[in-house]
LOTOR-408872 format. One record per atom (N, C-alpha, C): residue number from 0; residue in one letter; atom name; x negated, y, z. Coordinates in steps of 0.02 Angstrom, whole numbers. Atoms other than C-alpha are relative to their C-alpha. Layout:
<rs>
<r NUM,'A','CA',<X,Y,Z>>,
...
</rs>
This chain:
<rs>
<r 0,'M','N',<24,64,-19>>,
<r 0,'M','CA',<-3364,-1423,-5779>>,
<r 0,'M','C',<56,-39,31>>,
<r 1,'K','N',<-54,42,-21>>,
<r 1,'K','CA',<-3247,-1563,-5748>>,
<r 1,'K','C',<-26,-53,49>>,
<r 2,'L','N',<20,50,-49>>,
<r 2,'L','CA',<-3257,-1671,-5593>>,
<r 2,'L','C',<33,-66,-16>>,
<r 3,'R','N',<-26,67,13>>,
<r 3,'R','CA',<-3239,-1855,-5619>>,
<r 3,'R','C',<2,-38,66>>,
<r 4,'S','N',<-3,40,-61>>,
<r 4,'S','CA',<-3183,-1970,-5482>>,
<r 4,'S','C',<-36,-65,-11>>,
<r 5,'H','N',<36,62,2>>,
<r 5,'H','CA',<-3294,-2115,-5447>>,
<r 5,'H','C',<36,-48,48>>,
<r 6,'P','N',<-34,49,-43>>,
<r 6,'P','CA',<-3220,-2275,-5376>>,
<r 6,'P','C',<-34,-6,68>>,
<r 7,'A','N',<35,6,-65>>,
<r 7,'A','CA',<-3353,-2279,-5240>>,
<r 7,'A','C',<18,58,45>>,
<r 8,'V','N',<-18,-59,-41>>,
<r 8,'V','CA',<-3312,-2102,-5180>>,
<r 8,'V','C',<71,-8,26>>,
<r 9,'V','N',<-71,10,-20>>,
<r 9,'V','CA',<-3125,-2141,-5177>>,
<r 9,'V','C',<3,-53,55>>,
<r 10,'A','N',<1,53,-50>>,
<r 10,'A','CA',<-3159,-2301,-5078>>,
<r 10,'A','C',<-29,24,65>>,
<r 11,'L','N',<32,-28,-61>>,
<r 11,'L','CA',<-3272,-2209,-4954>>,
<r 11,'L','C',<48,46,36>>,
<r 12,'I','N',<-48,-46,-31>>,
<r 12,'I','CA',<-3143,-2073,-4923>>,
<r 12,'I','C',<59,-39,29>>,
<r 13,'T','N',<-56,42,-25>>,
<r 13,'T','CA',<-3006,-2205,-4903>>,
<r 13,'T','C',<-21,-34,65>>,
<r 14,'V','N',<25,33,-61>>,
<r 14,'V','CA',<-3112,-2299,-4775>>,
<r 14,'V','C',<-6,49,58>>,
<r 15,'I','N',<6,-51,-52>>,
<r 15,'I','CA',<-3148,-2139,-4679>>,
<r 15,'I','C',<67,21,27>>,
<r 16,'V','N',<-67,-21,-21>>,
<r 16,'V','CA',<-2965,-2087,-4674>>,
<r 16,'V','C',<34,-56,41>>,
<r 17,'I','N',<-30,56,-35>>,
<r 17,'I','CA',<-2905,-2260,-4621>>,
<r 17,'I','C',<-36,-10,67>>,
<r 18,'G','N',<38,6,-62>>,
<r 18,'G','CA',<-3044,-2269,-4490>>,
<r 18,'G','C',<20,53,50>>,
<r 19,'A','N',<-19,-55,-44>>,
<r 19,'A','CA',<-2996,-2099,-4419>>,
<r 19,'A','C',<70,-13,29>>,
<r 20,'I','N',<-68,17,-23>>,
<r 20,'I','CA',<-2813,-2152,-4408>>,
<r 20,'I','C',<-3,-56,52>>,
<r 21,'G','N',<7,55,-46>>,
<r 21,'G','CA',<-2863,-2314,-4324>>,
<r 21,'G','C',<-30,23,66>>,
<r 22,'L','N',<31,-27,-61>>,
<r 22,'L','CA',<-2974,-2220,-4200>>,
<r 22,'L','C',<51,39,41>>,
<r 23,'L','N',<-51,-38,-37>>,
<r 23,'L','CA',<-2832,-2101,-4154>>,
<r 23,'L','C',<52,-46,32>>,
<r 24,'V','N',<-47,47,-28>>,
<r 24,'V','CA',<-2711,-2245,-4129>>,
<r 24,'V','C',<-31,-36,61>>,
<r 25,'G','N',<36,35,-55>>,
<r 25,'G','CA',<-2840,-2336,-4021>>,
<r 25,'G','C',<-7,46,61>>,
<r 26,'L','N',<6,-47,-56>>,
<r 26,'L','CA',<-2872,-2181,-3915>>,
<r 26,'L','C',<67,12,36>>,
<r 27,'F','N',<-67,-8,-30>>,
<r 27,'F','CA',<-2685,-2156,-3889>>,
<r 27,'F','C',<18,-60,42>>,
<r 28,'M','N',<-16,62,-37>>,
<r 28,'M','CA',<-2665,-2337,-3834>>,
<r 28,'M','C',<-41,-4,65>>,
<r 29,'I','N',<43,1,-59>>,
<r 29,'I','CA',<-2812,-2323,-3713>>,
<r 29,'I','C',<25,49,53>>,
<r 30,'T','N',<-23,-49,-48>>,
<r 30,'T','CA',<-2747,-2163,-3632>>,
<r 30,'T','C',<68,-21,29>>,
<r 31,'S','N',<-64,24,-25>>,
<r 31,'S','CA',<-2573,-2239,-3618>>,
<r 31,'S','C',<-11,-57,52>>,
<r 32,'A','N',<14,54,-46>>,
<r 32,'A','CA',<-2645,-2394,-3534>>,
<r 32,'A','C',<-29,28,65>>,
<r 33,'I','N',<28,-31,-60>>,
<r 33,'I','CA',<-2744,-2285,-3412>>,
<r 33,'I','C',<56,31,42>>,
<r 34,'D','N',<-57,-30,-36>>,
<r 34,'D','CA',<-2585,-2190,-3366>>,
<r 34,'D','C',<43,-53,34>>,
<r 35,'I','N',<-40,55,-30>>,
<r 35,'I','CA',<-2493,-2353,-3335>>,
<r 35,'I','C',<-35,-28,61>>,
<r 36,'V','N',<39,27,-56>>,
<r 36,'V','CA',<-2632,-2418,-3222>>,
<r 36,'V','C',<1,50,58>>,
<r 37,'Q','N',<-1,-49,-55>>,
<r 37,'Q','CA',<-2639,-2254,-3123>>,
<r 37,'Q','C',<70,3,33>>,
<r 38,'T','N',<-67,-1,-28>>,
<r 38,'T','CA',<-2450,-2253,-3101>>,
<r 38,'T','C',<12,-61,44>>,
<r 39,'G','N',<-6,62,-39>>,
<r 39,'G','CA',<-2454,-2434,-3041>>,
<r 39,'G','C',<-38,6,65>>,
<r 40,'H','N',<42,-8,-60>>,
<r 40,'H','CA',<-2592,-2391,-2918>>,
<r 40,'H','C',<35,45,50>>,
<r 41,'Q','N',<-34,-47,-44>>,
<r 41,'Q','CA',<-2496,-2243,-2849>>,
<r 41,'Q','C',<64,-31,30>>,
<r 42,'E','N',<-61,33,-26>>,
<r 42,'E','CA',<-2335,-2346,-2832>>,
<r 42,'E','C',<-20,-50,54>>,
<r 43,'G','N',<23,49,-50>>,
<r 43,'G','CA',<-2433,-2481,-2739>>,
<r 43,'G','C',<-18,34,66>>,
<r 44,'K','N',<19,-37,-60>>,
<r 44,'K','CA',<-2504,-2353,-2618>>,
<r 44,'K','C',<61,28,35>>,
<r 45,'S','N',<-62,-27,-29>>,
<r 45,'S','CA',<-2333,-2276,-2592>>,
<r 45,'S','C',<39,-56,37>>,
<r 46,'I','N',<-34,57,-32>>,
<r 46,'I','CA',<-2258,-2448,-2553>>,
<r 46,'I','C',<-37,-20,63>>,
<r 47,'E','N',<40,18,-60>>,
<r 47,'E','CA',<-2401,-2486,-2433>>,
<r 47,'E','C',<13,50,56>>,
<r 48,'T','N',<-14,-52,-50>>,
<r 48,'T','CA',<-2371,-2320,-2345>>,
<r 48,'T','C',<69,-8,32>>,
<r 49,'F','N',<-67,11,-26>>,
<r 49,'F','CA',<-2186,-2353,-2330>>,
<r 49,'F','C',<3,-61,46>>,
<r 50,'A','N',<1,60,-43>>,
<r 50,'A','CA',<-2218,-2528,-2260>>,
<r 50,'A','C',<-32,16,66>>,
<r 51,'G','N',<32,-21,-63>>,
<r 51,'G','CA',<-2334,-2451,-2130>>,
<r 51,'G','C',<46,41,43>>,
<r 52,'A','N',<-46,-42,-38>>,
<r 52,'A','CA',<-2206,-2321,-2080>>,
<r 52,'A','C',<57,-43,28>>,
<r 53,'D','N',<-52,44,-24>>,
<r 53,'D','CA',<-2072,-2456,-2067>>,
<r 53,'D','C',<-24,-42,59>>,
<r 54,'G','N',<29,39,-56>>,
<r 54,'G','CA',<-2187,-2561,-1957>>,
<r 54,'G','C',<-9,44,62>>,
<r 55,'C','N',<6,-47,-57>>,
<r 55,'C','CA',<-2223,-2409,-1847>>,
<r 55,'C','C',<67,12,33>>,
<r 56,'M','N',<-66,-13,-27>>,
<r 56,'M','CA',<-2038,-2375,-1828>>,
<r 56,'M','C',<25,-61,39>>,
<r 57,'E','N',<-20,60,-35>>,
<r 57,'E','CA',<-2003,-2556,-1782>>,
<r 57,'E','C',<-35,-6,68>>,
<r 58,'H','N',<37,1,-62>>,
<r 58,'H','CA',<-2141,-2548,-1652>>,
<r 58,'H','C',<29,51,49>>,
<r 59,'A','N',<-26,-52,-44>>,
<r 59,'A','CA',<-2072,-2385,-1582>>,
<r 59,'A','C',<68,-19,28>>,
<r 60,'L','N',<-67,19,-25>>,
<r 60,'L','CA',<-1894,-2451,-1570>>,
<r 60,'L','C',<-5,-57,50>>,
<r 61,'D','N',<10,55,-48>>,
<r 61,'D','CA',<-1953,-2612,-1487>>,
<r 61,'D','C',<-25,27,67>>,
<r 62,'T','N',<28,-28,-60>>,
<r 62,'T','CA',<-2055,-2512,-1362>>,
<r 62,'T','C',<51,42,39>>,
<r 63,'L','N',<-52,-42,-32>>,
<r 63,'L','CA',<-1914,-2388,-1328>>,
<r 63,'L','C',<54,-43,31>>,
<r 64,'N','N',<-51,46,-27>>,
<r 64,'N','CA',<-1793,-2533,-1302>>,
<r 64,'N','C',<-23,-30,67>>,
<r 65,'L','N',<28,27,-62>>,
<r 65,'L','CA',<-1910,-2600,-1167>>,
<r 65,'L','C',<-13,53,54>>,
<r 66,'N','N',<20,-54,-45>>,
<r 66,'N','CA',<-1958,-2431,-1091>>,
<r 66,'N','C',<33,65,-22>>,
<r 67,'S','N',<-38,-59,20>>,
<r 67,'S','CA',<-1833,-2287,-1101>>,
<r 67,'S','C',<-39,65,10>>,
<r 68,'S','N',<39,-61,-10>>,
<r 68,'S','CA',<-1969,-2162,-1047>>,
<r 68,'S','C',<-57,4,-52>>,
<r 69,'Y','N',<50,0,53>>,
<r 69,'Y','CA',<-2076,-2202,-1202>>,
<r 69,'Y','C',<4,65,-39>>,
<r 70,'V','N',<1,-65,35>>,
<r 70,'V','CA',<-2131,-2039,-1287>>,
<r 70,'V','C',<-39,-3,-66>>,
<r 71,'G','N',<35,7,63>>,
<r 71,'G','CA',<-2234,-2108,-1431>>,
<r 71,'G','C',<-74,-14,8>>,
<r 72,'E','N',<72,15,0>>,
<r 72,'E','CA',<-2414,-2143,-1480>>,
<r 72,'E','C',<-25,3,-73>>,
<r 73,'S','N',<31,6,66>>,
<r 73,'S','CA',<-2534,-2155,-1627>>,
<r 73,'S','C',<-24,-72,-7>>,
<r 74,'I','N',<22,68,12>>,
<r 74,'I','CA',<-2560,-2328,-1701>>,
<r 74,'I','C',<-20,-9,-72>>,
<r 75,'T','N',<19,16,68>>,
<r 75,'T','CA',<-2630,-2409,-1857>>,
<r 75,'T','C',<33,-67,-18>>,
<r 76,'V','N',<-31,61,27>>,
<r 76,'V','CA',<-2534,-2537,-1960>>,
<r 76,'V','C',<-35,-14,-66>>,
<r 77,'G','N',<40,13,61>>,
<r 77,'G','CA',<-2650,-2615,-2088>>,
<r 77,'G','C',<-47,58,-12>>,
<r 78,'N','N',<42,-57,17>>,
<r 78,'N','CA',<-2734,-2469,-2176>>,
<r 78,'N','C',<37,67,12>>,
<r 79,'V','N',<-43,-59,-9>>,
<r 79,'V','CA',<-2595,-2347,-2128>>,
<r 79,'V','C',<-4,25,71>>,
<r 80,'S','N',<-2,-30,-69>>,
<r 80,'S','CA',<-2614,-2228,-1980>>,
<r 80,'S','C',<67,32,10>>,
<r 81,'C','N',<-68,-21,-14>>,
<r 81,'C','CA',<-2454,-2180,-1896>>,
<r 81,'C','C',<4,37,67>>,
<r 82,'D','N',<-14,-38,-61>>,
<r 82,'D','CA',<-2400,-2050,-1768>>,
<r 82,'D','C',<75,-9,16>>,
<r 83,'I','N',<-69,10,-23>>,
<r 83,'I','CA',<-2243,-2091,-1669>>,
<r 83,'I','C',<16,51,54>>,
<r 84,'T','N',<-22,-49,-49>>,
<r 84,'T','CA',<-2148,-1958,-1573>>,
<r 84,'T','C',<72,-17,18>>,
<r 85,'V','N',<-67,13,-24>>,
<r 85,'V','CA',<-1995,-1989,-1466>>,
<r 85,'V','C',<23,60,40>>,
<r 86,'T','N',<-26,-57,-36>>,
<r 86,'T','CA',<-1889,-1842,-1409>>,
<r 86,'T','C',<72,-14,20>>,
<r 87,'G','N',<-69,7,-22>>,
<r 87,'G','CA',<-1721,-1822,-1324>>,
<r 87,'G','C',<4,-16,72>>,
<r 88,'S','N',<-11,16,-71>>,
<r 88,'S','CA',<-1645,-1855,-1155>>,
<r 88,'S','C',<66,-35,7>>,
<r 89,'G','N',<-63,37,-11>>,
<r 89,'G','CA',<-1504,-1950,-1077>>,
<r 89,'G','C',<-2,-66,-38>>,
<r 90,'T','N',<-3,64,37>>,
<r 90,'T','CA',<-1450,-2093,-1187>>,
<r 90,'T','C',<-16,9,-75>>,
<r 91,'T','N',<13,-13,71>>,
<r 91,'T','CA',<-1492,-2009,-1354>>,
<r 91,'T','C',<-74,15,-11>>,
<r 92,'R','N',<70,-13,17>>,
<r 92,'R','CA',<-1667,-2013,-1431>>,
<r 92,'R','C',<-7,8,-76>>,
<r 93,'T','N',<21,-6,69>>,
<r 93,'T','CA',<-1744,-1958,-1594>>,
<r 93,'T','C',<-71,-28,-6>>,
<r 94,'V','N',<65,33,9>>,
<r 94,'V','CA',<-1888,-2067,-1652>>,
<r 94,'V','C',<-27,20,-68>>,
<r 95,'L','N',<30,-22,62>>,
<r 95,'L','CA',<-2005,-1998,-1784>>,
<r 95,'L','C',<-65,-40,-10>>,
<r 96,'A','N',<62,38,19>>,
<r 96,'A','CA',<-2137,-2109,-1869>>,
<r 96,'A','C',<-26,32,-63>>,
<r 97,'S','N',<33,-32,57>>,
<r 97,'S','CA',<-2256,-2016,-1986>>,
<r 97,'S','C',<-61,-41,-19>>,
<r 98,'A','N',<53,44,21>>,
<r 98,'A','CA',<-2368,-2134,-2084>>,
<r 98,'A','C',<-40,32,-57>>,
<r 99,'T','N',<44,-29,51>>,
<r 99,'T','CA',<-2518,-2082,-2189>>,
<r 99,'T','C',<-50,-52,-23>>,
<r 100,'L','N',<50,44,29>>,
<r 100,'L','CA',<-2630,-2180,-2307>>,
<r 100,'L','C',<-47,41,-44>>,
<r 101,'D','N',<51,-34,41>>,
<r 101,'D','CA',<-2792,-2111,-2381>>,
<r 101,'D','C',<8,76,1>>,
<r 102,'S','N',<-11,-73,-8>>,
<r 102,'S','CA',<-2744,-1934,-2322>>,
<r 102,'S','C',<39,29,-59>>,
<r 103,'I','N',<-37,-23,59>>,
<r 103,'I','CA',<-2634,-1924,-2480>>,
<r 103,'I','C',<73,-21,4>>,
<r 104,'Y','N',<-66,28,2>>,
<r 104,'Y','CA',<-2484,-2036,-2464>>,
<r 104,'Y','C',<31,3,70>>,
<r 105,'T','N',<-33,-10,-64>>,
<r 105,'T','CA',<-2358,-1997,-2327>>,
<r 105,'T','C',<72,-25,-4>>,
<r 106,'T','N',<-70,19,-7>>,
<r 106,'T','CA',<-2195,-2075,-2272>>,
<r 106,'T','C',<21,17,71>>,
<r 107,'V','N',<-27,-18,-65>>,
<r 107,'V','CA',<-2089,-2007,-2130>>,
<r 107,'V','C',<68,-33,8>>,
<r 108,'I','N',<-65,29,-16>>,
<r 108,'I','CA',<-1947,-2104,-2050>>,
<r 108,'I','C',<23,31,65>>,
<r 109,'Q','N',<-31,-28,-60>>,
<r 109,'Q','CA',<-1831,-2021,-1926>>,
<r 109,'Q','C',<62,-40,17>>,
<r 110,'V','N',<-56,42,-22>>,
<r 110,'V','CA',<-1709,-2124,-1825>>,
<r 110,'V','C',<32,30,63>>,
<r 111,'E','N',<-38,-22,-58>>,
<r 111,'E','CA',<-1574,-2068,-1704>>,
<r 111,'E','C',<27,-63,33>>,
<r 112,'V','N',<-23,59,-36>>,
<r 112,'V','CA',<-1534,-2198,-1569>>,
<r 112,'V','C',<36,19,63>>,
<r 113,'T','N',<-31,-2,-66>>,
<r 113,'T','CA',<-1423,-2221,-1420>>,
<r 113,'T','C',<-28,-59,39>>,
<r 114,'I','N',<36,53,-35>>,
<r 114,'I','CA',<-1522,-2318,-1290>>,
<r 114,'I','C',<40,-36,53>>,
<r 115,'S','N',<-41,34,-52>>,
<r 115,'S','CA',<-1382,-2362,-1171>>,
<r 115,'S','C',<71,2,-23>>,
<r 116,'P','N',<15,65,-31>>,
<r 116,'P','CA',<-1287,-2475,-1155>>,
<r 116,'P','C',<-42,-43,-48>>,
<r 117,'K','N',<41,46,41>>,
<r 117,'K','CA',<-1402,-2615,-1214>>,
<r 117,'K','C',<48,-44,-40>>,
<r 118,'P','N',<60,-15,36>>,
<r 118,'P','CA',<-1429,-2665,-1349>>,
<r 118,'P','C',<2,71,-29>>,
<r 119,'M','N',<8,-67,27>>,
<r 119,'M','CA',<-1493,-2500,-1420>>,
<r 119,'M','C',<38,3,-67>>,
<r 120,'E','N',<-38,-8,62>>,
<r 120,'E','CA',<-1387,-2431,-1564>>,
<r 120,'E','C',<-33,54,-43>>,
<r 121,'I','N',<26,-49,47>>,
<r 121,'I','CA',<-1460,-2345,-1717>>,
<r 121,'I','C',<60,37,-31>>,
<r 122,'T','N',<-56,-39,26>>,
<r 122,'T','CA',<-1344,-2203,-1767>>,
<r 122,'T','C',<-18,37,-65>>,
<r 123,'D','N',<20,-33,62>>,
<r 123,'D','CA',<-1447,-2126,-1909>>,
<r 123,'D','C',<-71,-22,-17>>,
<r 124,'W','N',<66,21,23>>,
<r 124,'W','CA',<-1598,-2179,-2015>>,
<r 124,'W','C',<-14,40,-63>>,
<r 125,'T','N',<18,-41,58>>,
<r 125,'T','CA',<-1684,-2056,-2135>>,
<r 125,'T','C',<-72,-13,-19>>,
<r 126,'E','N',<68,11,25>>,
<r 126,'E','CA',<-1837,-2090,-2244>>,
<r 126,'E','C',<-18,53,-51>>,
<r 127,'T','N',<27,-49,47>>,
<r 127,'T','CA',<-1945,-1964,-2337>>,
<r 127,'T','C',<-69,-22,-21>>,
<r 128,'T','N',<65,21,27>>,
<r 128,'T','CA',<-2091,-2011,-2450>>,
<r 128,'T','C',<-28,56,-43>>,
<r 129,'N','N',<34,-51,41>>,
<r 129,'N','CA',<-2217,-1888,-2523>>,
<r 129,'N','C',<-53,-34,-42>>,
</rs>
């Protein structure tokens, strides 16, 4: 028995194959777009966390400049919570600002300063982002 091809069957198979290819391309584009959006969101949160840590450090340095016995505190800058710790003695201090956003994004800034003579001098500035 010989199979004959019918134009309608060929057309149907062609439409199905082209539709499947189109569907796969569309799914790939959608997943790529979702990845781009998620990456952008994460970068935005990371930038927000860094800005909060930077604000905390500026606050800590301003406070230390006014009060050499300042040992730190916990503050909130926008949506970012920040723990500030000041250690050291004499004219040298280490200031650590650890900022957290949404319990996921963290930025730590550590600064070494000499507090005397005025004005205070920053001798080292290190930033770490997770």
